N, C-alpha and C positions, 0 to 999 in steps of 0.2 A: 518507619511507613511500609518499608518492603517488606519487613516480618508481618506485618497485618494485611499483606495482599494488596496494598495500594501502589498504583505506578509512581514511579519516581521520574521527574524531569529534569533533565540537566541541560542548561542552556550554553550556548556558543560553543558546542564541541567541534564544530567545523573550524574554529580558529586554531585548533591543533592539528588539523590535517596538513600534510606538506605536499602531497601528490595533487595533481590538477585532475579533479573528477568531473569535470565538465563532458559533454557528449562529443565534442571534437575528436579528442584522444581515443575514444572508444570507437568511434567511426572510422578513424584512419587505421587503426590498429586490427579491429575485429570486423570490419563492415562485411567482408565476405562471408561471414558464416550465416547459415540458413538455420534459423530458430524458430521455435514453436511459440507464438504469442496468442493474445485472447483479445478479441474485440468487445471491449466492454459495452457496446451497445447493445448487444444481443447475447453475449457471453460465449459465442462459439469460439473454436481454435481456429487459428489462422496458420498454416503450415509452409506456405509458399513463398514467404518473405525472407529478406536477410535483415541483418542489424543495420546494415547501411540504410535499407529503407526506414526502420525505426527511428534511428538518430538522425535522419534528415528529417523526417517529420516532428521530431522533436525540437528542432532548430527552427524550421520553417513550416508553419502549419500547413500552408497551401499547398506543399508537396505532400501531404499524408496520403497514403495509399486508398484507393476506393474500393469498396465492398462489391464484389461482383454481382451480388444479386440487387442490391438497392442504389448502387452507384453514390453511395453517402461516404464521406470520408471516415475513416475507421477509427475509433478511439480506442487505441491499442494498450496493451498492457504486457510488458515482459516481465514475467515472474519467475524468480528463483535462479537467476543465472549467476555462474554456468550449471545446467542442469546435470550434467553427468562427468563433472571433473571439480576436484577439490580446487576452491578459490586460491588455495596458498601455491598451488602447481600453475594454475593458470595466469595468475597476475600475482607473483610473488611480492613485488613492490608496493603493491595498493593493499594485500593482505597486511604487510608489515607497517603500514599507514594507518590502517583500522586500529590494529592491536594498540599501537602506541598511543591511541586517542580516545581508547576507552575508560570511560569511568568505573571505579571500583574494580580494578585490574586483578586483584587476588580473586575475584568472583567470576569476572566475565571472559578474561582471557583465557584461551587452550589451556595453559599452562599455570593458570591460577590455583595457589593452594587450597582455595575454597571451592573450586570448581569440580563436581563430582566426576565429570567427564575425564578429567586427568588420570584418575585412578581406575579407568576402565582397563581390563586384561588385556595384555599388547597381543594375545594368541587370538582375539575375537576381532570381528570387524566392529570397529568403532562407529558409533552413532554419527549421523551426518548432522551436525549442530551447526552448520555454516561457517563463516559468513556466506550469505548470498545476496546478489544484489537484485532489487526490486524497482523497475522504471515505469513509470506510466504517463501517458499524455492527460493534459488537463484542459479546462476551459476558461482560460485567462480573462476574456472579455466579459463572460457572465459573472465570474466571480468579483472583478473590479467594478462592475457597476452597470454594464449594459442592460442586465436583467437581473436585478440583486435577488430576486424570489426563486430563480431556477438555475441551477447548475448541477452538472452530473459528468463529472470527466471520469477518468480512470479510477476504479475504485476495488476493494476487496471485501467479500461477501463476510458475514459473521461468521467466526469460528475462534477455536480455544486451542491455543499453542500447547504442545506436549510438553515444552520445557521453557523455563525464563527465557526471555528474550530481549535484547537491546536492538532498538531501531535509530539509527543516525541518518538525518537528512543532509546529504552531502551535495545535492545541486537542485536548483530551482531555475527554471526556464523563467526569463523575464516578460515573454508575451508581447515583446514589442513589435513583433512582425505579425500583424493581424491578418486573417484570410481575406483577400478581396473579395471574394464569394462565399463568405463564412456562411456555413450551414449550422452554426451553433445556434439554433433558434430555441433551445430551451427543453431540456427534458423534463421529467416529471418529479425531478428531485425539489423538494422545498426546504429552503434552508431557514430553519427558525431563529429569529433575532436573539431571543434569550438562550439559544444554545450557543451561538457562535461569540456574541459577546464582543470583546475587543479583537477577535480573531477574524472578523469579517473584512478588515482592512489587510490582512496578510496574504502572501501568496505561499503556495507549497501544498502541505498535506496536513489532514486533520486526522488525529485517531479518536474514535469513540472507543471507550474502554469501559467493559463492566464487571462488576464484582462476580467471583466466582457463585458467591451465596444466593445470588439474584438469577442464577441458571434455569430453576424451577419457573420462575415467571416469565422468563424469556421464552421457554420452550413451551409453555402455556400459550402465549401469543402465538408463536410459529405455527403450532398446531391448528389454531384457529383460524389463521390466514390461509393454511393449506387448505382446509375445508371449504373455504370461501371461493378459492380460486381452483378449486377441483385438482388439487396436486396430492397424489399419493406417496405418503413418507412410511418406508418401512423402516427406517433406522434413525439414529439422531440427527437432526437437521443442522445442529450446530457444528457437531463433528464433520458432516458432509458438505458442508458450508454450501446451503441449498438457497440460503435468502440474504440479500442486501438490505438492511434496515435503512430506507430512505426516511425523509422528513416525516411522511405521515405515517409510517410504523414507528419512529421513534416518539412520536407524540402519543401514538396509542399506547405504547409500553408505559410511558408517564400517566396518562389518563385511566388506563383499564386495570393496570397492574399494582401490585404494592408499590409504594416509592422505589424507583430504581435510582442508584448512585451512578450516574453517566460522567465520567472524565474525558471531557473533550479538550485535547491538547494539540497545541500546533507544531510539533516536531522533537523518542521516549522509550521508556521502559514498558513492556508488553504488547484482538482487536479487531475491527470493523476501520476500514480507512477511506477517505474519498481526498480527491486531489482539484485543486482549483488552478494549478498551472502544471505545466510538464515537470517531473521531478523524478530524483533517483534516491533510494534509500539503500 
C-alpha cells in the first residue's frame, strides 16, 4: 500500500511510548519560553504568549488567552515546536522515546538503512526532517454532541509534505473541564456524517489525506473558490497552504470534481487535519 502512495495506519503506537507526553510536564519544564503560535479562528500569528499560556489553556479551557481585538478565547495552535533547535538536542529523552516507538524503523528512523536522509553527505547542512511537535486546542464539547453539526478547533490547511511523514498522536485532552462561559458557539465547519463514520464518537485529530494524482482536481476547485472570494493567487495554493477544506469545500470536491479518494483516519502516515479535542502530535 505504501508503494502505491496510500497512507498506512498503525494502531496503538501510544502503547510503546515510555515517557509522559501530557501537557503538565512540558508546562513545568518549558513554560517560561515565549513562542509564536497561530490563532486558528483568524489565522493570525500570536507572538506575546508563553508555553505556559498554551499548556494551561490546553488543560483548563476557561484559562485560554483572549484575543485583544475580539475578546474571544483564542483557538491556539503551536506548530513545528521547537522551531529553531533540533528535537534531539532540546529533549533527548523524548526523541529516543519516539524513535523506539516508530513503525518500520529501517525506513522511518534517522539511522534507518532505507532512509535516504541517513546518507546525506556530512559536509553539508542536513535537511530538517524532524521530529517536530504539533499541539492544538480543540472544541471537545461540540465534537462530543453539544452541537454535532458544527466544530472547528485547531486545524491545518491543505498542504503537500516535501517528504514522507509519520504522525503519532501522543496525547489527547479529555475535555472534562468545560468552560463555564463557553464561547464555543459553533463555527462554520460542517461535519458530514458519511465522512466521519465511526470516528464521530472519538476524540483527538482527524487527518484528511488525498492522493497525489487528484492534485489537479483539487487545484481546479481551489482556483474556483479563490475567484468566488476575490482572492488573488500567484502561485500554487496547496504549497502555500492558502485553504482549509472545511465540510462545505470537501462536499464540493466530491460533487463537482472527478471522484476523489479521501482517507479520513483518526490518528498516521502522511494532509489536512482537524481537532475535536486538545491534542499533541
